[in-house]
N, CA and C of each residue as an Amber inpcrd file, in Angstrom:
protein
   612
  -4.3200000  -6.3250000  71.7730000  -3.7530000  -5.6410000  72.9430000
  -2.2440000  -5.8390000  72.9510000  -1.5410000  -4.7250000  73.0100000
  -0.0810000  -4.7890000  73.0510000   0.4080000  -4.1080000  74.3260000
   1.1950000  -4.8180000  75.1150000   1.7100000  -4.2690000  76.3670000
   3.2100000  -4.0800000  76.2520000   3.6700000  -2.8620000  76.4780000
   5.1090000  -2.6510000  76.4840000   5.6870000  -3.1440000  77.8080000
   7.0010000  -3.0600000  77.9240000   7.6500000  -3.6080000  79.1100000
   7.1570000  -2.9440000  80.3940000   6.9720000  -1.6410000  80.3550000
   6.5050000  -0.9160000  81.5470000   5.1170000  -1.3930000  81.9630000
   4.2610000  -1.6530000  80.9810000   2.9150000  -2.1270000  81.2920000
   2.9430000  -3.5380000  81.8610000   3.8400000  -4.3650000  81.3430000
   3.9510000  -5.7260000  81.8660000   4.4390000  -5.7050000  83.3120000
   5.4100000  -4.8480000  83.5970000   5.8970000  -4.7470000  84.9760000
   4.8100000  -4.1860000  85.8900000   4.0580000  -3.2120000  85.4030000
   2.9660000  -2.6460000  86.1910000   1.9280000  -3.7150000  86.5240000
   1.6620000  -4.5720000  85.5600000   0.6980000  -5.6480000  85.7800000
   1.1880000  -6.6030000  86.8610000   2.4340000  -7.0150000  86.7820000
   2.9880000  -7.9380000  87.7800000   2.9270000  -7.3210000  89.1700000
   3.3370000  -6.0790000  89.2780000   3.3520000  -5.4240000  90.5880000
   1.9370000  -5.2710000  91.1510000   0.9750000  -5.0020000  90.2930000
  -0.4010000  -4.8530000  90.7570000  -0.9730000  -6.1810000  91.2390000
  -0.7120000  -7.2360000  90.5060000  -1.1950000  -8.5590000  90.9210000
  -0.5940000  -8.9430000  92.2700000   0.7110000  -8.7320000  92.3990000
   1.3840000  -9.0790000  93.6520000   0.8590000  -8.2430000  94.8120000
   0.6880000  -6.9550000  94.5780000   0.2130000  -6.0740000  95.6420000
  -1.1750000  -6.4870000  96.1220000  -2.0140000  -6.9440000  95.2010000
  -3.3750000  -7.3260000  95.5880000  -3.3710000  -8.5060000  96.5560000
  -2.4220000  -9.3970000  96.4220000  -2.3290000 -10.5420000  97.3250000
  -1.5900000 -10.1940000  98.6170000  -0.5140000  -9.4500000  98.4870000
   0.2800000  -9.1020000  99.6710000  -0.5260000  -8.2040000 100.6150000
  -1.2140000  -7.2160000 100.0550000  -1.9640000  -6.2650000 100.8760000
  -3.2220000  -6.8750000 101.4950000  -3.7380000  -7.9300000 100.8800000
  -4.9710000  -8.5490000 101.3900000  -4.7050000  -9.8990000 102.0570000
  -3.4450000 -10.1750000 102.3770000  -3.0980000 -11.4840000 102.9410000
  -3.8570000 -11.7800000 104.2320000  -3.9690000 -10.8000000 105.1080000
  -4.6580000 -11.0340000 106.3750000  -6.1390000 -11.2990000 106.1560000
  -6.7500000 -10.5550000 105.2590000  -8.1670000 -10.7870000 104.9540000
  -8.3830000 -12.1970000 104.4100000  -7.5360000 -12.6040000 103.4880000
  -7.6770000 -13.9350000 102.8840000  -7.4340000 -15.0310000 103.9160000
  -6.4810000 -14.7980000 104.7990000  -6.2250000 -15.7670000 105.8630000
  -7.4220000 -15.8790000 106.7910000  -8.0220000 -14.7450000 107.1200000
  -9.2040000 -14.7500000 107.9860000 -10.3520000 -15.5180000 107.3470000
 -10.5670000 -15.3140000 106.0640000 -11.6200000 -16.0480000 105.3580000
 -11.3380000 -17.5480000 105.3980000 -10.0700000 -17.9050000 105.2090000
  -9.7000000 -19.3140000 105.1630000  -9.7380000 -19.9560000 106.5470000
  -9.5270000 -19.1720000 107.5880000  -9.6190000 -19.7170000 108.9440000
 -11.0350000 -20.1710000 109.2540000 -12.0150000 -19.5590000 108.6040000
 -13.4160000 -19.8970000 108.8660000 -13.8110000 -21.2330000 108.2470000
 -13.2630000 -21.5420000 107.0570000 -13.7350000 -22.7510000 106.3680000
 -12.6110000 -23.5930000 105.7620000 -11.3570000 -23.2340000 106.0310000
 -10.2570000 -23.9920000 105.4280000  -9.1260000 -24.2340000 106.4140000
  -7.9170000 -24.2650000 105.8820000  -6.7360000 -24.5110000 106.7090000
  -6.1970000 -23.2420000 107.3540000  -6.6940000 -22.0970000 106.9210000
  -6.2350000 -20.8390000 107.4860000  -4.9340000 -20.3280000 106.9120000
  -4.4840000 -20.8990000 105.7940000  -3.1820000 -20.5040000 105.2510000
  -3.2610000 -19.8820000 103.8580000  -4.4570000 -19.6480000 103.3680000
  -4.6000000 -19.1690000 101.9880000  -3.9080000 -17.8230000 101.7810000
  -4.1470000 -16.8830000 102.6940000  -3.5480000 -15.5700000 102.5410000
  -2.0350000 -15.6130000 102.5540000  -1.4770000 -16.3400000 103.4970000
  -0.0190000 -16.4420000 103.5980000   0.5670000 -17.1660000 102.3930000
  -0.1300000 -18.1820000 101.9220000   0.3460000 -18.9110000 100.7480000
   0.3770000 -18.0270000  99.5110000  -0.7060000 -17.2830000  99.2940000
  -0.7660000 -16.4140000  98.1220000   0.2560000 -15.2880000  98.2410000
   0.4360000 -14.7590000  99.4350000   1.4340000 -13.7210000  99.6530000
   2.8290000 -14.2490000  99.3360000   3.1460000 -15.4260000  99.8300000
   4.4540000 -16.0190000  99.5730000   4.6660000 -16.2510000  98.0720000
   3.6430000 -16.7380000  97.4100000   3.7630000 -16.9950000  95.9880000
   4.0290000 -15.7420000  95.1830000   3.2940000 -14.6870000  95.4850000
   3.4740000 -13.4630000  94.7000000   4.7070000 -12.6820000  95.1240000
   5.1780000 -12.8750000  96.3480000   6.4850000 -12.3110000  96.7080000
   7.5750000 -12.9870000  95.8830000   7.4130000 -14.2860000  95.6380000
   8.3670000 -15.0070000  94.7920000   8.2960000 -14.5090000  93.3530000
   7.0860000 -14.2010000  92.8870000   6.9340000 -13.6330000  91.5430000
   7.6430000 -12.2850000  91.4590000   7.4200000 -11.4350000  92.4610000
   8.0710000 -10.1190000  92.4840000   9.5930000 -10.2390000  92.4580000
  10.0970000 -11.2670000  93.1020000  11.5460000 -11.4510000  93.1810000
  12.1730000 -11.7320000  91.8170000  11.3430000 -12.1070000  90.8480000
  11.8630000 -12.3960000  89.5120000  11.8680000 -11.1650000  88.6070000
  11.3610000 -10.0280000  89.1150000  11.4960000  -8.7750000  88.3870000
  12.9270000  -8.2540000  88.5660000  13.4800000  -7.5430000  87.6000000
  12.8600000  -7.0480000  86.3780000  12.8670000  -8.0300000  85.2070000
  13.5750000  -9.1350000  85.3670000  13.6780000 -10.0690000  84.2530000
  12.3480000 -10.5820000  83.7550000  11.4060000 -10.7620000  84.6620000
  10.0870000 -11.2800000  84.2760000   9.4220000 -10.3750000  83.2480000
   9.5190000  -9.0610000  83.4560000   8.8720000  -8.1160000  82.5510000
   9.5760000  -8.0110000  81.2060000  10.7950000  -8.5560000  81.1180000
  11.5050000  -8.5580000  79.8400000  10.9330000  -9.5940000  78.8820000
  10.1760000 -10.5290000  79.4080000   9.5880000 -11.5790000  78.5860000
   8.3800000 -11.0420000  77.8210000   7.9600000 -11.7610000  76.7940000
   6.6990000 -11.4400000  76.1240000   5.5550000 -11.6720000  77.1020000
   4.3870000 -11.1370000  76.8180000   3.2380000 -11.3210000  77.7040000
   2.9480000 -12.8030000  77.9140000   2.9590000 -13.5670000  76.8380000
   2.6790000 -14.9940000  76.9250000   3.6920000 -15.7030000  77.8240000
   4.9710000 -15.4530000  77.5920000   6.0160000 -16.1060000  78.3850000
   5.9950000 -15.6210000  79.8360000   5.6630000 -14.3610000  80.0290000
   5.5810000 -13.8200000  81.3810000   4.4820000 -14.5040000  82.1730000
   3.3220000 -14.6710000  81.5770000   2.2100000 -15.3260000  82.2600000
   2.5420000 -16.7770000  82.5990000   3.1980000 -17.4580000  81.6710000
   3.5940000 -18.8400000  81.9410000   4.5890000 -18.9100000  83.0940000
   5.5150000 -17.9650000  83.1370000   6.5050000 -17.9380000  84.2090000
   5.8570000 -17.6450000  85.5620000   4.8890000 -16.7320000  85.5740000
   4.1450000 -16.4530000  86.8120000   3.4530000 -17.7210000  87.2950000
   2.8000000 -18.4000000  86.3790000   2.0940000 -19.6190000  86.7390000
   3.0120000 -20.6870000  87.3080000   4.1600000 -20.8610000  86.7010000
   5.1060000 -21.8620000  87.1750000   5.6100000 -21.5200000  88.5710000
   5.8720000 -20.2510000  88.8140000   6.3230000 -19.8250000  90.1430000
   5.2600000 -20.0960000  91.1860000   4.0070000 -19.8100000  90.8570000
   2.9230000 -20.0350000  91.8110000   2.7400000 -21.5210000  92.1070000
   2.8490000 -22.3490000  91.0890000   2.7210000 -23.7940000  91.3000000
   3.8130000 -24.2830000  92.2600000   5.0020000 -23.7400000  92.1090000
   6.1300000 -24.1950000  92.9230000   6.1390000 -23.5980000  94.3300000
   5.6430000 -22.3780000  94.4820000   5.8060000 -21.6540000  95.7410000
   4.5570000 -21.5840000  96.6180000   3.3690000 -21.7480000  96.0390000
   2.1370000 -21.6120000  96.8220000   1.6790000 -22.9740000  97.2930000
   1.4580000 -23.1080000  98.5840000   1.0120000 -24.3850000  99.1270000
  -0.4840000 -24.5820000  98.9690000  -0.9550000 -25.6970000  99.4480000
  -2.3780000 -26.0060000  99.4130000  -2.8900000 -26.2350000  98.0060000
  -4.2050000 -26.0940000  97.8520000  -4.8200000 -26.2980000  96.5390000
  -4.6600000 -25.0800000  95.6470000  -4.4630000 -23.9190000  96.2440000
  -4.4750000 -22.6750000  95.4760000  -3.3240000 -22.5710000  94.4870000
  -2.1310000 -22.9940000  94.8830000  -0.9850000 -22.8920000  94.0060000
  -1.1840000 -23.5910000  92.6770000  -1.5190000 -24.8780000  92.6930000
  -1.7380000 -25.5760000  91.4360000  -2.8690000 -24.9830000  90.5930000
  -3.9440000 -24.5350000  91.2440000  -5.0830000 -24.0250000  90.4950000
  -4.8190000 -22.6520000  89.9030000  -4.3510000 -21.7120000  90.7290000
  -4.0660000 -20.3730000  90.2230000  -2.8860000 -20.4220000  89.2610000
  -1.8740000 -21.2230000  89.5970000  -0.7360000 -21.3640000  88.7100000
  -1.1230000 -21.9400000  87.3630000  -1.9950000 -22.9330000  87.3770000
  -2.4790000 -23.5240000  86.1260000  -3.1940000 -22.4950000  85.2720000
  -3.9980000 -21.6570000  85.9070000  -4.7100000 -20.6190000  85.1520000
  -3.7170000 -19.7140000  84.4200000  -2.7180000 -19.2200000  85.1320000
  -1.7450000 -18.3310000  84.4960000  -0.9580000 -19.0440000  83.4040000
  -0.5430000 -20.2700000  83.6670000   0.2400000 -21.0030000  82.6640000
  -0.5670000 -21.2490000  81.3940000  -1.7960000 -21.7040000  81.5600000
  -2.6080000 -22.0170000  80.3850000  -3.0340000 -20.7530000  79.6490000
  -3.2550000 -19.6630000  80.3900000  -3.5710000 -18.3970000  79.7420000
  -2.4090000 -17.9680000  78.8680000  -1.2070000 -18.0760000  79.4170000
  -0.0320000 -17.7170000  78.6410000   0.1640000 -18.5790000  77.4100000
  -0.0630000 -19.8690000  77.5690000   0.1030000 -20.7950000  76.4420000
  -0.8600000 -20.4880000  75.3020000  -2.0490000 -20.0370000  75.6430000
  -3.1030000 -19.8470000  74.6410000  -3.0650000 -18.4810000  73.9650000
  -2.2870000 -17.5430000  74.5000000  -2.2840000 -16.1860000  73.9430000
  -1.2690000 -16.0310000  72.8150000  -1.6690000 -15.4070000  71.7030000
  -0.6930000 -15.0340000  70.6790000   0.0940000 -13.8160000  71.1540000
   1.1040000 -13.4390000  70.4050000   1.9620000 -12.3250000  70.8200000
   1.2140000 -10.9960000  70.8730000   0.2940000 -10.7740000  69.9710000
  -0.4770000  -9.5350000  69.9350000  -1.9610000  -9.8720000  70.0210000
  -2.4460000 -10.2260000  71.2000000  -3.8350000 -10.7030000  71.3120000
  -4.8740000  -9.6040000  71.1430000  -5.8970000  -9.9190000  70.3910000
  -7.0870000  -9.0780000  70.3040000  -8.0580000  -9.5430000  71.3780000
  -9.1620000  -8.8420000  71.5200000 -10.1340000  -9.2130000  72.5470000
 -10.5960000 -10.6600000  72.3870000 -10.8710000 -11.0730000  71.1600000
 -11.3330000 -12.4370000  70.9220000 -10.2920000 -13.4640000  71.3680000
  -9.0190000 -13.1420000  71.1950000  -7.9510000 -14.0400000  71.6340000
  -7.9340000 -14.1460000  73.1600000  -8.1520000 -13.0180000  73.8330000
  -8.1870000 -13.0200000  75.2970000  -9.3580000 -13.8370000  75.8160000
 -10.5030000 -13.6890000  75.1790000 -11.6940000 -14.4550000  75.5810000
 -11.4300000 -15.9490000  75.4200000 -10.8900000 -16.3300000  74.2690000
 -10.6390000 -17.7480000  74.0010000  -9.5810000 -18.3060000  74.9550000
  -8.5250000 -17.5440000  75.1990000  -7.4580000 -18.0100000  76.0850000
  -7.9570000 -18.1600000  77.5120000  -8.7760000 -17.2150000  77.9660000
  -9.3320000 -17.3140000  79.3120000 -10.2220000 -18.5470000  79.4340000
 -10.9770000 -18.8370000  78.3780000 -11.8200000 -20.0280000  78.4020000
 -11.0040000 -21.3000000  78.5210000  -9.8930000 -21.3630000  77.7910000
  -9.0310000 -22.5410000  77.8670000  -8.3890000 -22.6600000  79.2500000
  -7.9970000 -21.5260000  79.8230000  -7.3890000 -21.5370000  81.1510000
  -8.3860000 -22.0060000  82.2060000  -9.6220000 -21.5700000  82.0820000
 -10.6550000 -21.9980000  83.0180000 -10.9180000 -23.4920000  82.8890000
 -10.9570000 -23.9830000  81.6620000 -11.1430000 -25.4300000  81.4640000
 -10.0070000 -26.2150000  82.1140000  -8.8000000 -25.6840000  82.0420000
  -7.6510000 -26.3560000  82.6560000  -7.7790000 -26.3700000  84.1780000
  -8.2960000 -25.2760000  84.7510000  -8.5160000 -25.2260000  86.1990000
  -9.5810000 -26.2400000  86.6050000 -10.6400000 -26.3420000  85.8120000
 -11.6870000 -27.3290000  86.0860000 -11.1100000 -28.7400000  86.0990000
 -10.2750000 -29.0310000  85.1060000  -9.6870000 -30.3670000  85.0060000
  -8.7220000 -30.6250000  86.1640000  -7.9160000 -29.6430000  86.4960000
  -6.9260000 -29.8030000  87.5690000  -7.6010000 -30.0220000  88.9200000
  -8.6630000 -29.2560000  89.1590000  -9.3530000 -29.3600000  90.4400000
 -10.5190000 -30.3300000  90.4450000 -10.7900000 -30.9290000  89.2760000
 -11.9360000 -31.8340000  89.1230000 -13.1880000 -31.1870000  89.7260000
 -13.4450000 -29.9600000  89.2820000 -14.5490000 -29.1970000  89.8400000
 -15.2340000 -28.3640000  88.7660000 -16.3860000 -27.8310000  89.1280000
 -17.1720000 -26.9940000  88.2440000 -17.6670000 -25.7880000  89.0340000
 -18.1600000 -24.7930000  88.3370000 -18.7820000 -23.6580000  89.0100000
 -19.9790000 -24.1570000  89.8130000 -20.2300000 -23.5280000  90.9390000
 -21.3320000 -23.9150000  91.7970000 -20.9080000 -24.7350000  92.9990000
 -19.6090000 -25.0240000  93.1070000 -19.1130000 -25.8470000  94.2130000
 -18.3380000 -25.0410000  95.2610000 -18.4350000 -23.7270000  95.1680000
 -17.7920000 -22.8170000  96.1270000 -16.2670000 -22.8770000  96.0130000
 -15.7870000 -22.5620000  94.8200000 -14.3510000 -22.4870000  94.5540000
 -14.0870000 -21.2320000  93.7290000 -12.8350000 -21.0080000  93.3790000
 -12.5000000 -19.8560000  92.5470000 -13.2000000 -19.8640000  91.2000000
 -13.6730000 -21.0310000  90.7710000 -14.4240000 -21.1030000  89.5160000
 -15.7180000 -20.2980000  89.5800000 -16.2110000 -20.0740000  90.7900000
 -17.4410000 -19.2960000  90.9290000 -17.2110000 -17.8120000  90.7000000
 -15.9610000 -17.4150000  90.5540000 -15.6240000 -16.0810000  90.0730000
 -15.1690000 -16.1520000  88.6160000 -14.2770000 -17.0800000  88.3120000
 -13.7140000 -17.1490000  86.9660000 -14.7790000 -17.3700000  85.8940000
 -15.7150000 -18.2660000  86.1410000 -16.7080000 -18.6070000  85.1130000
 -17.6580000 -17.4420000  84.8200000 -18.2790000 -16.8250000  85.8340000
 -19.1660000 -15.7050000  85.5190000 -18.4360000 -14.4770000  84.9720000
 -17.2200000 -14.2350000  85.4250000 -16.4520000 -13.1210000  84.8780000
 -16.1390000 -13.3760000  83.4040000 -15.7930000 -14.6110000  83.0790000
 -15.5470000 -14.9690000  81.6860000 -16.7950000 -14.7460000  80.8390000
 -17.9680000 -15.0440000  81.3870000 -19.2210000 -14.8430000  80.6550000
 -19.4550000 -13.3650000  80.3560000 -19.1820000 -12.5100000  81.3220000
 -19.3310000 -11.0660000  81.1160000 -18.3280000 -10.5820000  80.0740000
 -17.0970000 -11.0580000  80.1830000 -16.0400000 -10.6980000  79.2410000
 -16.4110000 -11.1300000  77.8310000 -16.8220000 -12.3820000  77.6940000
 -17.1790000 -12.9140000  76.3820000 -18.4010000 -12.2120000  75.8090000
 -19.2630000 -11.7170000  76.6890000 -20.4770000 -11.0400000  76.2430000
 -20.2700000  -9.5840000  75.8800000 -19.0410000  -9.1030000  75.9570000
 -18.7460000  -7.7410000  75.5510000 -18.7120000  -6.7360000  76.6770000
 -18.7340000  -7.1980000  77.9240000 -18.7060000  -6.2910000  79.0580000
 -17.4570000  -5.4360000  79.0920000 -17.6030000  -4.2020000  79.5510000
 -16.4520000  -3.3190000  79.6420000 -15.7090000  -3.5410000  80.9560000
 -14.6640000  -2.7510000  81.1670000 -13.8170000  -2.9540000  82.3500000
 -14.6130000  -2.8680000  83.6350000 -15.4960000  -1.8810000  83.7370000
 -16.2710000  -1.7040000  84.9670000 -17.1900000  -2.9000000  85.2040000
 -17.8300000  -3.3860000  84.1450000 -18.7430000  -4.5290000  84.2840000
 -17.9910000  -5.7790000  84.7180000 -16.8030000  -5.9740000  84.1820000
 -16.0080000  -7.1500000  84.5340000 -15.5590000  -7.0760000  85.9970000
 -15.0510000  -5.9120000  86.3970000 -14.5950000  -5.7520000  87.7780000
 -15.7450000  -5.8920000  88.7620000 -16.9000000  -5.3290000  88.4010000
 -18.0810000  -5.4290000  89.2720000 -18.5280000  -6.8730000  89.4250000
 -18.5290000  -7.6080000  88.3150000 -18.9390000  -9.0120000  88.3750000
 -17.9710000  -9.8220000  89.2260000 -16.6870000  -9.5160000  89.1660000
 -15.7040000 -10.2450000  89.9730000 -16.0090000 -10.0990000  91.4570000
 -16.3050000  -8.8780000  91.8880000 -16.6140000  -8.6290000  93.2990000
 -17.9280000  -9.3050000  93.6890000 -18.9460000  -9.1360000  92.8600000
 -20.2550000  -9.7000000  93.1800000 -20.2420000 -11.2230000  93.1600000
 -19.4640000 -11.8010000  92.2540000 -19.3860000 -13.2580000  92.1750000
 -18.7580000 -13.8360000  93.4360000 -17.7240000 -13.1650000  93.9480000
 -17.1170000 -13.6140000  95.2070000 -18.1300000 -13.5120000  96.3410000
 -18.8780000 -12.4240000  96.3700000 -19.9170000 -12.2590000  97.3970000
 -20.9560000 -13.3780000  97.3270000 -21.2620000 -13.8070000  96.1160000
 -22.2950000 -14.8370000  95.9460000 -21.8670000 -16.1980000  96.4720000
 -20.5780000 -16.3690000  96.7550000 -20.1580000 -17.6610000  97.3130000
 -20.5090000 -17.7670000  98.8010000 -20.8050000 -16.6480000  99.4520000
 -21.0630000 -16.6690000 100.8950000 -22.2070000 -17.6110000 101.2840000
 -23.3690000 -17.5600000 100.6360000 -24.4560000 -18.4630000 101.0320000
 -24.3650000 -19.8600000 100.4260000 -23.3250000 -20.1300000  99.6620000
 -23.2210000 -21.4120000  98.9820000 -22.7380000 -22.5190000  99.9130000
 -23.1250000 -23.7460000  99.5930000 -22.6210000 -24.9400000 100.2660000
 -21.3920000 -25.4280000  99.5100000 -20.2900000 -25.5930000 100.2080000
 -19.0670000 -26.0810000  99.5680000 -19.1600000 -27.5790000  99.3220000
 -18.8990000 -27.9780000  98.0880000 -18.9140000 -29.4030000  97.7620000
 -17.5690000 -29.8700000  97.1870000 -16.6030000 -28.9540000  97.0940000
 -15.2490000 -29.3130000  96.6920000 -14.2720000 -28.5930000  97.6130000
 -13.0890000 -29.1370000  97.7410000 -12.0560000 -28.4910000  98.5360000
 -12.2090000 -28.7480000 100.0190000 -11.2970000 -28.1490000 100.7650000
 -11.2710000 -28.3390000 102.2150000 -12.5960000 -27.9540000 102.8730000
 -13.2080000 -26.8860000 102.3850000 -14.4490000 -26.4070000 102.9940000
 -15.5860000 -27.4210000 102.8860000 -15.4960000 -28.3350000 101.9160000
 -16.5780000 -29.3120000 101.7360000 -16.6950000 -30.2490000 102.9310000
 -15.5860000 -30.4060000 103.6940000 -15.6310000 -31.2720000 104.8690000
 -16.5280000 -30.6980000 105.9700000 -16.7840000 -29.4040000 105.8990000
 -17.6110000 -28.7610000 106.9150000 -19.1030000 -28.9190000 106.6520000
 -19.4480000 -29.3580000 105.4560000 -20.8650000 -29.5200000 105.1350000
 -21.5970000 -28.1870000 105.2320000 -22.7340000 -28.1810000 105.9200000
 -23.5500000 -26.9750000 105.9930000 -22.8800000 -25.8470000 106.7690000
 -21.8510000 -26.1590000 107.5410000 -21.1320000 -25.0960000 108.2600000
 -20.3300000 -24.2090000 107.3100000 -20.1600000 -24.6560000 106.0630000
 -19.4730000 -23.8040000 105.0850000 -20.3790000 -22.6790000 104.5950000
 -21.6700000 -22.8160000 104.8070000 -22.6200000 -21.7870000 104.3930000
 -22.4580000 -20.5560000 105.2840000 -22.4710000 -19.3790000 104.6520000
 -22.3480000 -18.1380000 105.4070000 -20.9510000 -17.5570000 105.4260000
 -20.0210000 -18.2080000 104.7210000 -18.6390000 -17.7280000 104.6670000
 -18.2130000 -17.5870000 103.2040000 -17.6120000 -16.4670000 102.8650000
 -17.0990000 -16.2770000 101.5090000 -15.9530000 -17.2390000 101.2420000
 -15.9190000 -17.7880000 100.0470000 -14.8160000 -18.6780000  99.6660000
 -13.5390000 -17.8640000  99.4790000 -12.4640000 -18.1930000 100.1940000
 -11.2290000 -17.4030000 100.0730000 -10.6080000 -17.4540000  98.6830000
 -10.7000000 -18.5850000  98.0060000 -10.1640000 -18.6670000  96.6560000
 -10.9060000 -17.7680000  95.6890000 -12.2170000 -17.6640000  95.8820000
 -13.0090000 -16.7630000  95.0440000 -12.6460000 -15.3120000  95.3240000
 -12.4240000 -15.0020000  96.5840000 -12.0370000 -13.6390000  96.9320000
 -10.6860000 -13.2930000  96.3250000  -9.7180000 -14.1870000  96.4020000
  -8.4100000 -13.8820000  95.8190000  -8.5110000 -13.7550000  94.3010000
  -9.3390000 -14.5740000  93.6660000  -9.5290000 -14.4610000  92.2210000
 -10.1180000 -13.1020000  91.8590000 -11.0910000 -12.6500000  92.6480000
 -11.7090000 -11.3540000  92.3640000 -10.7070000 -10.2210000  92.5460000
  -9.8450000 -10.3350000  93.5490000  -8.8280000  -9.3170000  93.7760000
  -7.8200000  -9.2670000  92.6250000  -7.4140000 -10.4300000  92.1430000
  -6.4640000 -10.4750000  91.0360000  -7.0640000  -9.8800000  89.7620000
  -8.3160000 -10.2010000  89.4990000  -8.9870000  -9.6630000  88.3080000
  -9.1060000  -8.1450000  88.4020000  -9.5390000  -7.6600000  89.5530000
  -9.6780000  -6.2110000  89.7340000  -8.3380000  -5.5030000  89.6130000
  -7.2890000  -6.1220000  90.1570000  -5.9560000  -5.5280000  90.0840000
  -5.4610000  -5.4550000  88.6490000  -5.7060000  -6.5110000  87.8860000
  -5.2690000  -6.5310000  86.4910000  -5.9730000  -5.4470000  85.6860000
  -7.2730000  -5.3160000  85.8970000  -8.0340000  -4.3100000  85.1630000
  -7.5380000  -2.9060000  85.5040000  -7.3380000  -2.6520000  86.7860000
  -6.8760000  -1.3360000  87.2090000  -5.4820000  -1.0260000  86.6590000
  -4.6060000  -2.0220000  86.6720000  -3.2340000  -1.8120000  86.2180000
  -3.1570000  -1.5130000  84.7190000  -3.9940000  -2.1690000  83.9790000
  -3.9400000  -2.0380000  82.5180000  -4.8760000  -0.9620000  82.0000000
  -5.6930000  -0.4110000  82.9160000  -6.7290000   0.5370000  82.4890000
  -7.4570000  -0.0550000  81.3020000  -7.8470000  -1.3060000  81.5100000
  -8.3910000  -2.1220000  80.4280000  -9.7150000  -1.5710000  79.9060000
  -9.8280000  -1.4650000  78.6090000 -11.0960000  -1.1360000  77.9690000
 -11.4850000  -2.3140000  77.0880000 -12.7440000  -2.6660000  77.1230000
 -13.2050000  -3.8490000  76.4000000 -13.3690000  -3.5400000  74.9200000
 -12.2100000  -3.4400000  74.2470000 -12.2250000  -3.2150000  72.8110000
 -11.3330000  -4.2500000  72.1540000 -11.5920000  -4.5230000  70.9110000
 -10.7830000  -5.5130000  70.2010000  -9.5270000  -4.8490000  69.6650000
């Protein structure tokens, strides 16, 4: 996969728009089971990312992703900044300059492992990993763009009946059941935005 400068800028703008436009929804989700600041934090982080355009898009894809991750780590509060930022940074580190599908699959796997280590968590604990892990499985299994985007949405939905055992929501115990995890929702939005922006087709 080769992205020219226009495609890289389109990707950045789409990712940012997905967080800025859904900030109120994410905040509402977080008010139910967290600190209530997830939407505002993600909005602030991606506004900071946008502020680095056009220079950000002048970078290679790998360097651009690392720069996005670093900005999110520095600008997004709570647990989300370090986790989402780590994903972008590690994804960038693992990608070659001209990644094929297999390179993307491997890099995403490494980025997910880094998120697990950073958050000391696994899938099944009602975190963004409950979107990242199943989406990675669909991607690695050869799923096309529609299948990946569909899984992202459905995976976020599946966090609603789950009991939170990591993160702020875990303090609520059984009261966390019945609420979608805001981190999973933001992860699903970012994945869907990336696919739409790149008109991604699952080909090598």
